[in-house]
C-alpha positions as CSV (number, residue, x, y, z in Angstrom):
1,M,0.0,0.0,0.0
2,D,3.0,2.3,-0.4
3,S,1.5,3.6,-3.6
4,L,-1.3,5.3,-1.7
5,D,-0.8,9.0,-1.1
6,S,-1.8,10.8,2.1
7,A,-5.0,12.1,0.7
8,Q,-6.1,8.6,-0.4
9,R,-5.3,7.2,3.0
10,A,-7.4,9.9,4.6
11,D,-10.2,9.0,2.2
12,I,-10.0,5.4,3.1
13,R,-10.1,6.1,6.9
14,A,-13.1,8.5,6.4
15,Q,-14.9,5.7,4.4
16,L,-14.1,3.2,7.2
17,D,-15.6,5.5,9.8
18,R,-18.7,5.9,7.5
19,L,-19.1,2.2,7.2
20,L,-18.7,1.5,10.9
21,V,-21.6,3.8,11.9
22,S,-23.9,2.3,9.2
23,P,-26.7,-0.1,10.3
24,G,-25.0,-3.2,9.1
25,F,-21.9,-2.5,11.2
26,A,-23.0,-0.4,14.2
27,T,-25.0,-3.3,15.6
28,S,-22.1,-5.6,15.6
29,L,-19.0,-4.5,17.6
30,R,-16.9,-7.5,16.6
31,R,-17.7,-7.1,12.8
32,G,-16.5,-3.5,13.0
33,Q,-13.4,-4.5,14.9
34,L,-12.6,-7.1,12.2
35,L,-13.0,-4.6,9.4
36,R,-11.0,-1.9,11.1
37,Y,-8.2,-4.4,11.9
38,L,-8.0,-5.6,8.3
39,V,-8.0,-2.1,6.8
40,E,-5.4,-0.7,9.3
41,R,-3.1,-3.7,8.7
42,V,-3.2,-3.1,5.0
43,L,-2.5,0.7,5.4
44,A,0.4,-0.2,7.6
45,S,1.7,-2.7,5.0
46,E,1.6,-5.4,7.6
47,E,1.1,-9.1,6.9
48,I,-2.4,-10.5,7.5
49,N,-3.1,-14.2,8.3
50,E,-5.8,-16.2,9.8
51,Y,-3.8,-17.0,12.9
52,S,-3.1,-13.4,13.8
53,I,-6.7,-12.4,13.2
54,G,-7.8,-15.1,15.6
55,L,-5.5,-13.8,18.3
56,D,-5.9,-10.1,17.8
57,V,-9.6,-9.8,16.9
58,F,-11.3,-12.8,18.4
59,D,-9.1,-13.1,21.6
60,K,-8.0,-16.6,20.9
61,P,-5.2,-18.1,22.9
62,P,-1.8,-18.8,21.4
63,S,-2.8,-22.4,21.0
64,F,-5.5,-21.4,18.4
65,D,-5.4,-23.6,15.4
66,P,-7.3,-22.1,12.4
67,R,-7.4,-25.5,10.7
68,I,-9.7,-26.7,13.5
69,E,-11.6,-23.6,14.4
70,S,-13.3,-21.8,11.5
71,I,-14.4,-18.6,13.3
72,V,-12.1,-16.3,11.2
73,R,-13.3,-17.7,7.9
74,T,-16.9,-17.6,9.0
75,E,-16.8,-14.1,10.2
76,T,-14.9,-12.8,7.3
77,G,-17.5,-14.4,5.0
78,R,-20.2,-12.5,6.8
79,L,-18.1,-9.3,6.6
80,R,-17.9,-9.7,2.8
81,R,-21.7,-10.0,2.6
82,K,-22.3,-7.0,4.7
83,L,-19.9,-4.9,2.6
84,K,-21.7,-6.1,-0.6
85,E,-25.1,-5.1,1.0
86,Y,-23.8,-1.7,2.0
87,Y,-22.4,-0.8,-1.5
88,T,-25.5,-2.0,-3.3
89,G,-27.6,0.1,-1.0
90,Q,-26.7,3.0,1.3
91,G,-23.1,3.2,0.0
92,R,-23.7,3.0,-3.7
93,T,-22.6,6.6,-4.2
94,D,-19.6,6.5,-1.9
95,K,-16.3,7.7,-3.3
96,V,-14.3,4.8,-1.8
97,Q,-15.3,1.2,-2.1
98,I,-13.8,-1.4,0.3
99,E,-13.9,-5.1,-0.7
100,I,-12.4,-8.3,0.6
101,P,-11.8,-10.7,-2.3
102,L,-12.6,-14.4,-1.9
103,R,-9.9,-16.6,-0.4
104,S,-8.2,-13.4,1.0
105,Y,-8.2,-11.4,4.1
106,K,-6.5,-8.3,2.5
107,P,-9.0,-5.5,1.7
108,V,-8.7,-3.8,-1.7
109,F,-9.8,-0.2,-2.3
110,T,-11.4,1.3,-5.4
111,F,-11.6,5.1,-5.8
112,R,-14.6,5.9,-7.9
113,E,-14.7,9.1,-10.0
114,P,-17.6,11.5,-9.4
115,A,-19.0,10.8,-12.9
116,A,-19.1,7.1,-12.3
117,V,-20.8,7.7,-8.9
118,A,-23.4,9.9,-10.5
119,A,-24.0,7.4,-13.3
120,T,-25.0,4.8,-10.8
121,T,-27.9,6.9,-9.6
122,R,-29.0,8.7,-12.8
123,K,-32.8,8.6,-13.4
124,P,-35.3,10.2,-15.9
125,F,-35.8,13.8,-15.2
126,H,-39.2,14.9,-13.7
127,P,-39.5,18.4,-12.1
128,A,-42.1,17.3,-9.6
129,I,-39.9,14.3,-8.6
130,L,-36.9,16.7,-8.4
131,V,-38.6,19.1,-6.0
132,S,-40.1,16.4,-3.8
133,G,-36.9,14.4,-4.0
134,L,-34.9,17.4,-3.0
135,A,-37.1,18.0,0.0
136,L,-36.9,14.3,0.9
137,S,-33.2,14.4,0.4
138,L,-32.7,17.3,2.7
139,I,-34.8,15.6,5.4
140,A,-33.2,12.3,4.9
141,G,-29.8,13.9,4.6
142,A,-30.2,15.6,7.9
143,F,-31.4,12.4,9.4
144,V,-28.5,10.4,8.0
145,A,-26.0,13.0,9.1
146,R,-27.4,12.9,12.6
147,Q,-27.9,9.2,12.7
148,W,-25.0,7.7,10.7
149,H,-22.3,10.5,10.7
150,P,-22.4,11.9,14.2
151,R,-19.8,14.3,15.3
152,P,-17.3,12.2,17.2
153,Q,-17.3,12.9,20.9
154,P,-13.9,14.3,21.9
155,I,-11.7,12.1,24.0
156,R,-10.8,14.0,27.1
157,S,-10.1,11.2,29.5
158,L,-8.7,7.7,29.3
159,V,-7.9,4.6,31.3
160,V,-5.3,2.0,30.3
161,V,-6.6,-1.3,31.8
162,P,-4.0,-4.0,32.6
163,F,-2.9,-5.8,29.5
164,R,-3.5,-9.6,29.5
165,N,-0.5,-11.9,29.6
166,L,-1.0,-14.6,27.0
167,S,2.5,-15.9,27.3
168,P,3.1,-19.6,28.1
169,D,5.3,-18.5,30.9
170,K,3.1,-16.8,33.5
171,S,6.1,-15.2,35.1
172,E,6.0,-12.7,32.2
173,E,3.1,-11.0,34.1
174,Y,5.5,-8.2,35.1
175,L,6.0,-7.4,31.4
176,S,2.3,-7.0,30.6
177,D,1.8,-4.9,33.8
178,G,4.9,-2.9,32.9
179,I,3.7,-2.0,29.4
180,T,0.4,-1.0,31.0
181,D,2.2,1.3,33.5
182,E,4.5,2.8,30.9
183,L,1.7,3.7,28.6
184,T,-0.3,5.1,31.6
185,N,2.7,7.3,32.5
186,E,3.1,8.4,28.9
187,F,-0.5,9.5,28.4
188,A,-0.6,11.1,31.9
189,S,2.0,13.6,30.5
190,W,-0.5,14.8,27.9
191,K,-2.1,17.9,29.2
192,E,-5.1,17.4,27.0
193,L,-6.0,14.1,28.7
194,R,-7.1,13.1,32.1
195,V,-5.8,9.6,32.7
196,A,-7.2,7.3,35.4
197,A,-4.7,6.2,38.0
198,R,-3.0,2.9,38.0
199,T,-4.7,1.7,41.2
200,S,-8.1,2.3,39.7
201,A,-7.2,0.6,36.4
202,Y,-5.8,-2.5,38.1
203,L,-9.2,-3.3,39.8
204,Y,-10.3,-4.6,36.4
205,K,-7.3,-6.8,35.9
206,G,-8.3,-10.2,34.5
207,K,-12.0,-9.6,35.0
208,G,-13.1,-9.0,31.5
209,V,-15.4,-6.1,32.5
210,D,-17.3,-4.5,29.7
211,V,-15.6,-1.2,28.6
212,R,-18.9,0.7,29.0
213,K,-19.1,-0.3,32.6
214,I,-15.4,0.7,33.1
215,G,-16.1,4.1,31.5
216,Q,-19.1,4.7,33.7
217,E,-17.3,3.7,36.9
218,L,-14.2,5.7,36.2
219,N,-15.9,8.5,34.3
220,V,-13.6,8.3,31.3
221,D,-14.3,8.7,27.6
222,A,-12.1,5.9,26.3
223,V,-10.6,2.6,27.4
224,M,-7.3,1.2,26.2
225,E,-6.8,-2.5,26.5
226,G,-4.5,-5.1,25.0
227,S,-2.5,-8.3,25.4
228,L,1.0,-9.5,25.3
229,F,2.5,-12.7,24.1
230,R,6.1,-13.6,24.5
231,Q,7.8,-16.9,23.6
232,D,11.5,-17.2,23.4
233,S,12.7,-13.9,21.8
234,H,9.4,-13.2,20.0
235,L,7.2,-10.5,21.4
236,R,3.7,-9.6,20.2
237,V,1.6,-6.8,21.7
238,T,-2.0,-6.1,20.6
239,V,-3.6,-2.8,21.6
240,Q,-7.1,-1.4,21.0
241,L,-8.8,1.8,22.0
242,N,-12.5,1.7,22.6
243,R,-15.1,4.5,23.1
244,A,-16.5,4.0,26.6
245,S,-20.0,5.3,25.9
246,D,-20.9,2.5,23.6
247,G,-17.9,0.1,23.3
248,Y,-17.2,1.2,19.8
249,N,-13.6,0.3,18.6
250,L,-11.9,3.5,17.7
251,W,-8.5,2.0,16.8
252,S,-6.6,-1.3,17.1
253,Q,-3.1,-2.4,16.1
254,S,-0.7,-5.3,16.7
255,Y,3.1,-5.0,17.1
256,D,5.7,-7.7,16.6
257,A,9.3,-7.4,17.8
258,R,12.2,-9.2,19.3
259,S,12.2,-9.1,23.1
260,P,15.2,-6.7,23.3
261,D,13.2,-4.2,21.3
262,L,10.8,-3.4,24.1
263,L,11.8,0.2,24.3
264,T,11.2,0.7,20.5
265,L,7.9,-1.2,20.8
266,Q,6.6,1.0,23.6
267,R,7.5,4.1,21.6
268,E,5.8,2.8,18.5
269,I,2.6,2.1,20.5
270,A,2.6,5.6,22.0
271,L,3.2,7.2,18.6
272,A,0.5,5.2,16.9
273,T,-1.9,6.0,19.7
274,A,-1.1,9.7,19.4
275,S,-1.8,9.5,15.7
276,A,-5.0,7.6,16.2
277,M,-6.3,10.1,18.8
278,R,-5.3,13.3,17.0
279,D,-8.8,13.8,15.7
280,L,-10.4,12.8,19.0
281,V,-8.3,14.9,21.3
282,G,-7.2,17.7,19.1
283,K,-3.7,19.0,18.8
284,I,-1.4,17.2,21.3
285,Q,1.4,19.4,22.6
286,N,4.7,17.5,22.6
287,P,2.9,14.1,22.6
288,I,5.8,11.8,23.2
289,R,8.2,12.3,26.0
290,R,11.9,11.5,25.8
291,P,12.4,7.9,26.9
292,S,13.3,7.6,30.6
293,T,16.0,5.1,29.6
294,N,17.6,4.0,26.4
295,N,18.9,0.7,28.0
296,P,16.5,-2.2,27.3
297,E,18.0,-4.3,30.1
298,A,17.5,-1.4,32.6
299,L,13.9,-1.1,31.5
300,D,13.3,-4.8,31.9
301,L,14.7,-4.7,35.5
302,Y,12.7,-1.6,36.3
303,L,9.5,-3.3,35.2
304,Q,10.3,-6.4,37.3
305,A,11.0,-4.1,40.3
306,S,7.8,-2.1,39.9
307,Y,5.8,-5.4,39.7
308,Q,7.3,-6.6,43.0
309,Y,6.8,-3.2,44.7
310,A,3.2,-3.0,43.7
311,R,2.5,-6.1,45.9
312,L,3.3,-4.0,49.0
313,E,4.5,-7.0,51.1
314,P,7.8,-6.8,53.0
315,A,9.4,-9.7,51.1
316,S,8.3,-8.3,47.7
317,I,9.4,-4.8,48.5
318,E,12.9,-6.1,49.4
319,K,13.0,-7.9,46.1
320,S,12.0,-4.6,44.3
321,I,14.9,-2.7,46.0
322,N,17.4,-5.2,44.7
323,L,15.9,-5.0,41.2
324,F,15.9,-1.2,41.2
325,H,19.6,-1.2,42.2
326,Q,20.3,-3.6,39.2
327,A,18.4,-1.2,36.9
328,I,20.5,1.7,38.1
329,E,23.7,-0.3,37.5
330,K,22.6,-0.8,33.9
331,D,21.7,2.9,33.5
332,P,23.0,5.3,36.2
333,G,21.0,8.1,34.6
334,Y,17.6,6.3,35.0
335,A,15.6,8.9,37.1
336,R,12.5,6.7,37.4
337,A,14.6,3.9,38.8
338,Y,15.9,6.2,41.5
339,L,12.4,7.3,42.3
340,G,11.2,3.7,42.5
341,L,14.1,2.9,44.8
342,A,13.2,5.8,47.1
343,Q,9.6,4.8,47.3
344,A,10.5,1.2,48.1
345,E,13.0,2.1,50.8
346,L,10.4,4.4,52.5
347,E,7.7,1.8,52.2
348,L,9.9,-0.8,53.9
349,T,10.4,1.5,56.9
350,N,6.8,0.7,57.8
351,F,7.9,-2.9,58.5
352,Q,11.5,-2.5,59.7
353,A,13.8,-0.2,61.7
354,P,13.5,3.1,59.7
355,E,16.7,5.0,60.2
356,K,19.0,3.5,57.5
357,G,16.1,3.1,55.1
358,R,15.3,6.7,55.3
359,V,18.9,7.7,54.6
360,R,19.0,5.5,51.6
361,A,15.6,6.8,50.4
362,R,16.7,10.4,50.7
363,K,19.9,9.7,48.7
364,A,18.0,8.0,45.9
365,L,15.4,10.7,45.8
366,L,17.9,13.6,45.6
367,E,19.5,11.8,42.6
368,A,16.1,11.4,41.0
369,L,15.5,15.2,41.5
370,R,18.9,16.0,39.9
371,L,18.1,13.9,36.9
372,D,14.5,15.0,36.5
373,P,13.8,18.3,38.4
374,D,10.4,18.7,36.8
375,S,9.0,15.4,38.0
376,G,5.8,15.9,40.0
377,D,6.1,12.5,41.6
378,V,9.7,13.3,42.8
379,H,8.4,16.5,44.4
380,G,5.5,14.6,46.0
381,L,7.9,12.2,47.7
382,L,10.1,15.1,48.8
383,A,7.0,16.5,50.4
384,D,6.6,13.2,52.3
385,L,10.2,13.3,53.5
386,A,9.8,16.9,54.7
387,A,6.5,16.2,56.5
388,Y,7.2,12.7,57.9
389,I,11.0,12.8,58.5
390,D,12.2,16.3,58.8
391,N,9.2,17.8,60.6
392,D,9.5,20.7,58.3
393,W,5.9,21.4,57.5
394,P,6.3,24.7,55.6
395,R,8.7,23.0,53.1
396,A,6.5,20.0,52.9
397,E,3.5,22.1,52.0
398,R,5.5,23.9,49.3
399,E,6.6,20.6,47.9
400,F,3.0,19.2,47.9
401,Q,1.7,22.2,46.0
402,L,4.6,22.1,43.6
403,A,4.1,18.4,43.0
404,I,0.4,18.9,42.2
405,Q,1.2,21.8,39.9
406,K,3.7,19.6,38.0
407,G,1.1,16.9,37.5
408,A,2.0,14.4,40.2
409,Q,-0.2,11.2,40.6
410,P,-3.6,11.6,42.2
411,S,-2.2,9.9,45.3
412,T,-0.3,13.1,46.0
413,H,-3.6,14.9,46.7
414,A,-4.4,12.1,49.1
415,A,-1.0,12.3,50.9
416,Y,-1.4,16.1,51.2
417,G,-4.8,15.5,52.7
418,W,-3.4,12.9,55.2
419,C,-0.9,15.5,56.4
420,L,-3.5,18.2,56.7
421,A,-5.8,15.9,58.7
422,R,-3.0,15.1,61.1
423,R,-2.5,18.8,61.7
424,C,-6.2,19.2,62.3
425,R,-6.8,21.3,59.2
426,F,-9.8,19.1,58.4
427,S,-11.7,21.3,55.9
428,E,-8.6,21.7,53.7
429,A,-7.8,18.0,54.1
430,Q,-11.3,17.0,52.9
431,D,-10.8,19.2,49.8
432,Q,-7.6,17.3,48.9
433,C,-9.4,14.0,49.6
434,T,-12.2,15.0,47.2
435,A,-9.7,16.1,44.6
436,A,-8.0,12.7,44.8
437,Q,-11.4,10.9,44.6
438,N,-12.4,12.9,41.5
439,L,-9.1,11.9,39.8
440,E,-9.2,8.3,41.0
441,P,-12.8,7.3,41.7
442,L,-11.9,3.7,42.5
443,G,-8.5,4.4,44.2
444,V,-7.5,3.2,47.6
445,A,-5.5,6.4,48.4
446,P,-8.6,8.7,48.5
447,R,-10.2,6.2,51.0
448,F,-7.2,6.4,53.3
449,C,-7.2,10.1,53.0
450,Q,-10.9,10.2,54.2
451,F,-10.1,7.7,56.9
452,Y,-7.5,10.0,58.4
453,V,-9.9,13.0,58.3
454,Y,-12.5,11.0,60.3
455,F,-9.9,9.2,62.5
456,F,-8.3,12.4,63.8
457,Q,-11.7,13.9,64.5
458,R,-12.4,10.7,66.6
459,Q,-15.3,9.7,64.3
460,Y,-14.4,6.0,64.4
461,S,-17.5,4.6,62.7
462,Q,-16.9,6.8,59.6
463,A,-13.2,6.0,59.7
464,R,-13.9,2.3,59.8
465,K,-16.3,2.6,56.8
466,K,-13.6,4.1,54.7
467,L,-11.1,1.4,55.5
468,L,-13.7,-1.3,54.6
469,E,-14.3,0.5,51.3
470,A,-10.5,0.3,50.7
471,L,-10.6,-3.4,51.4
472,D,-13.5,-3.9,49.0
473,L,-11.2,-2.6,46.3
474,N,-8.2,-4.6,47.5
475,P,-8.7,-7.2,50.2
476,N,-5.0,-7.7,50.7
477,L,-4.1,-4.3,52.0
478,I,-2.1,-5.1,55.2
479,Y,-2.1,-1.5,56.3
480,A,-6.0,-1.4,56.1
481,H,-6.3,-4.5,58.3
482,S,-3.8,-3.0,60.8
483,Q,-5.6,0.3,61.0
484,L,-8.9,-1.5,61.5
485,A,-7.4,-3.3,64.4
486,L,-6.3,0.0,66.0
487,V,-9.8,1.4,65.5
488,A,-11.2,-1.7,67.1
489,I,-8.9,-1.2,70.1
490,L,-10.1,2.4,70.5
491,E,-13.7,1.1,70.4
492,K,-12.9,-1.7,72.9
493,D,-13.7,-4.4,70.4
494,C,-10.9,-6.7,71.3
495,P,-12.0,-9.8,69.3
496,E,-12.2,-7.7,66.1
497,A,-8.7,-6.3,66.8
498,A,-7.4,-9.8,67.3
499,R,-9.0,-11.0,64.1
500,R,-7.4,-8.2,62.1
501,F,-4.0,-8.7,63.6
502,E,-4.2,-12.4,63.1
503,W,-4.9,-11.9,59.4
504,S,-1.9,-9.6,59.0
505,A,0.6,-11.6,61.1
506,P,1.9,-14.1,58.4
507,K,2.9,-11.1,56.2
508,L,4.6,-9.0,58.9
509,P,8.1,-9.1,60.4
510,E,8.6,-10.3,63.9
511,S,8.7,-6.8,65.5
512,A,5.3,-5.9,64.0
513,V,3.8,-9.3,65.1
514,T,5.1,-8.8,68.6
515,M,3.6,-5.3,68.7
516,S,0.3,-6.7,67.6
517,L,0.3,-9.1,70.5
518,A,1.1,-6.2,72.9
519,Y,-1.8,-4.2,71.5
520,E,-4.2,-7.1,71.9
521,S,-3.1,-7.7,75.5
522,A,-3.5,-4.0,76.3
523,C,-7.0,-4.0,74.8
524,R,-8.0,-6.9,77.1
525,G,-6.6,-5.2,80.1
526,E,-3.7,-7.7,80.5
527,T,-1.2,-5.0,81.4
528,E,1.8,-7.2,82.5
529,R,1.4,-9.4,79.5
530,A,1.4,-6.4,77.2
531,R,4.4,-5.0,79.0
532,R,6.4,-8.2,78.3
533,Y,5.6,-8.0,74.6
534,L,6.7,-4.4,74.5
535,T,10.0,-5.2,76.2
536,K,10.5,-8.1,73.7
537,A,9.7,-5.8,70.7
538,A,12.2,-3.2,71.9
539,G,14.9,-5.8,72.3
540,L,14.7,-7.6,69.0
541,S,17.7,-7.4,66.6
542,T,15.4,-5.3,64.4
543,P,13.3,-3.6,67.1
544,A,9.9,-2.0,66.7
545,P,9.8,1.7,65.8
546,N,9.9,4.0,68.9
547,F,6.6,5.5,68.0
548,E,4.9,2.1,68.0
549,L,6.4,1.4,71.4
550,A,5.1,4.8,72.7
551,R,1.6,3.9,71.4
552,G,1.8,0.5,73.3
553,Y,2.8,2.1,76.6
554,A,0.1,4.7,76.2
555,L,-2.4,1.9,75.9
556,I,-1.3,0.4,79.2
557,R,-1.3,4.0,80.7
558,D,2.4,4.1,81.4
559,S,2.8,7.8,80.7
560,D,6.5,8.0,81.5
561,A,7.5,5.2,79.2
562,A,5.2,6.5,76.4
563,I,6.8,10.0,76.6
564,T,10.3,8.5,76.7
565,Y,9.7,6.6,73.5
566,L,8.1,9.6,71.9
567,Q,11.2,11.6,72.7
568,K,13.4,8.8,71.2
569,A,11.2,8.8,68.1
570,A,11.7,12.6,67.7
571,A,15.4,12.2,68.2
572,T,15.7,9.4,65.5
573,G,13.7,11.1,62.8
574,E,10.4,9.2,63.1
575,P,7.4,11.2,61.9
576,V,6.4,12.6,65.3
577,A,4.8,15.7,63.8
578,L,2.2,13.6,62.0
579,L,1.5,11.1,64.7
580,L,1.4,13.0,68.0
581,R,-2.3,13.9,67.4
582,E,-3.3,10.2,67.4
583,P,-6.2,9.4,69.8
584,F,-3.9,7.0,71.8
585,F,-2.1,10.0,73.3
586,D,-5.1,12.1,74.3
587,K,-4.5,11.5,78.0
588,L,-0.9,12.8,77.6
589,R,-1.8,16.1,76.0
590,S,-1.7,18.1,79.3
591,D,1.8,16.7,80.2
592,A,4.4,19.4,79.9
593,R,6.8,16.9,78.2
594,Y,4.2,16.2,75.5
595,V,3.6,20.0,75.0
596,A,7.4,20.4,74.5
597,L,7.3,17.6,71.9
598,E,4.5,19.5,70.0
599,R,6.7,22.6,69.9
600,V,9.6,20.6,68.6
601,A,7.3,19.1,66.0
602,R,6.1,22.6,65.0
603,L,2.5,21.6,65.5
604,E,0.0,24.4,65.7
605,P,-1.7,24.7,69.1
C-alpha cells in the first residue's frame, strides 16, 4: 500500500468511519473491529493471516489452530456479505469502495470518480420528482448526518486497563503490567488528557469487564486494553482503543518485535496512539516524551522491580529494592529507577527499623531530582520526606503544592490530605481527599485520606467505613487491616482487633507481630502481658519503631515510658509531627513533656 498517497489514506479512513456507523456494522462490535483491523493492517503494510486475526480480533489463545476452528473464515465471509449489501444500498454513491476478495483477508480499495458515482444513480428527469426528491433528500440527509455521521465525541479522559499476559510463561506478568504502566505514565503527561490512575485501572485486571461499565465507573471517555504474548525472543503486543460510551472500537493495532526491542515497541505504541487520537483529542502538545532510559536491560529490570513493589508486602518490597539497584547499575541516569528505589525504601520502613532506610531513600530521591527536576512525583515524595521525617511542614506544604502543579499522581492529593488531617486542618484535608477521589474514583488512596480525616476527628465509625471501602477494592491491604485493628482497640472491640492482627501476622516481620500481641493484650486489660511483649519488641535485633512502642505504653497507661519513646522517636527522625495527634495520646496532652514535643514538631496549638 505504499502507492497510496496521504489524501487517499485519509479518504480510506473516512470511508471506514462511515461504514462503521452504518446499520450493518453499528449493531455488531466484533464485525466493526474485524473490518478496522484488516484495513489498518493493509494501510500499515503489515502481513495478515488467519492465525493473527484469531488472536488479535477474536481473543483466541496462542494455541489457536485455524485448521480446527473456522471462526475467522466464517466471520470474514459475513463481513464480505455486509460490505456487498452496503455498497448496493446506502453506500452505492460513496467515493471509496472497500472489498475483501474471496480466499483473501486483504481488503482492496477502489476510488470511484464523481462521474461514475453519478452514473449509478441517474434517473429520468421529472421536475415534480426533483422538487419532492430534493425535499426528501434534505430531510433524509439531515437524518442520516445525525444518525450515521455523528460528530465524534472528543476524548478528554482515558484509562489503560492492565494488558493480558497470554505468554506460556506466567512469570511474564511483570512485562504486561509494565507496558500498562509505561503507557499510563506516557498518556498522563498529555495535558489534553485526564488519565485514570494505576490503582483504579488494576481493579479490572483479568476480570473481562465491559468497557462501557469501566467508562461509567471511572468517568472516562475511552478505554485502552491489550494483550502481550512472548515466547523465546518473539514478542507480540496487541492494543485497542474503545469508546467508553458504547464500546465502539476506535483503533486497534498489533506489534511484533524481538524481546530486546521493548523500548522501541513502547514508543511505537505511544506514537501510533497519538496519531489515532489526534482527531479525537485535538492537537497534542509534545505528545511523546523522551524515553526515561535507552537501555532495554535497565527497562526490563525496572518493570520487574515495579511489579514486585506493587504487591506491597515486605518480602516483595525487598526484592524490588534489589531490582531497582540492578536497573540503576545498567543505566546510572535512570531517574525513574531512583524514584522507585526511594519509594520502596520508604515503604519498607513501615515494617523495619527506619533510620537506615530513610537515609537510603533520601539519597536516591535527591539523585532522581537531579536527573528530573520537573517530575511531579519526585516533588511529591520530597514533600513526604519533609513532612514525615524532617518535621519541616512549611517546606512539605510547598513541595506538595509544587508536585500537584507539575502533574503528580492523584495519590499526591491524598498524601497532602493525610498530612493536613494530622495537623487538624480538616476542611482543607477534605478538599484534597475530594480532589484525589475525583481523579481516582476507585482508588485506595482517597479512602485512606478520608479515613484520616475521620480518625483524627475521633469519628471512628466513619473512619472504619472508609477502611472497609478500601478493602472492598483490594482485600490484601495489610495497612488497612492493621488500622482497622487499631480502630477496634479504640472502640474496645478486642475480638475484632485480634482477628485483624491475626490476618496480618503471616505477612509481617517479627517486630510488628510482637507489637500486635502487645496491643491485643492491652485491649483486654492484660497490662503485664502487654508490657512483656513491649519489652520483647524493643529488644529484637530489628526492634519495633519507637513510635509504635510509645503507642503501646500509652495503651497500658504508662505515661513516663510513652513519653520516653516519643522523645526517642523525635530524636531518631520518626514522623512525630504527623503522629502526635493520634487518639492514643489524648491522655498525655496536658503533660508538659508532651507539649514540649508538640513545639519541637512545630504543631499548631
